[in-house]
Steps between C-alpha positions, in 0.01 A plus 500: 500500500152618395375141552648459843372599842755655737698792611761694305754624762701802401797643694799731452261752344583870494440682829570164684160356455383143499166394356281212427251478204228246562395321165203270461301390196691726268422807709704724732306480831710721735835685529671524840793743530705507821208332689211726368255410240470760230174664392425494119656836428818412693509158336493657151776738592710209646461300184600796296812537714580124443469554129760780509726320755841360422583345827352235728460124531197276503381150562163340424376267776220282372255433782134536558390789717192673630494856359642710787366838401150635496379591242732317260623680186403213269688653203545264202873447449503532118317831492694627802838436334386664180368813669799539736754494217290710271466767774876471571582570133262788496642653816848482353380692189342782718789528750608835377145638498404394856411797723731635766455317818418826687246629257154502648181373325139479572205320341298666223123485456562219243659264756305229659678428841377146480619449148823312569695345780733799501221762503312311774824507720637851407155669444474646854841660463429630144163635598644752744516862394875494516508160320806264552838435358617172371753484785222547764276237333779252475584544867141476611406193287844337534557483124813554285533869405544436135184290494297784654660745251399269210132478629491882530643542152224263360229681695633839382482374133133400551419833667412326836753698700640849453775700664380651830544871520 
């Protein structure tokens, strides 16, 4: 499939979603879920959900296409698959250590709000005096709650976020 150009159609996914993954020249160009193209942070979270999923169906339709999203993701498939499954395994190891969904965090002086996709997106919420909870961030950014809890756990380990008082 890495050598083909086309669209990977997915359906019967959890939460009654359908999606299309656009593949060209061994790269993932775009992800469309229920008619909306995902931004890079949402795309990463969606792929992590796929890695952990146990239901759904798919079909690969080999056909040329013009990249329908702007800007395209252009993620190399081999590196993408390795990182998605590595992160999934790591997230499973930390599951018992992930912060409570209601616990509030804010950025520390060590954090660079432009340092990662997650920090760029969640930074405005985490920079507030009252900080933000994983639940609030997940709702605002339309990300899976456990994915946000995982990101906050990793940032807490690196002293980039701290509990808000």
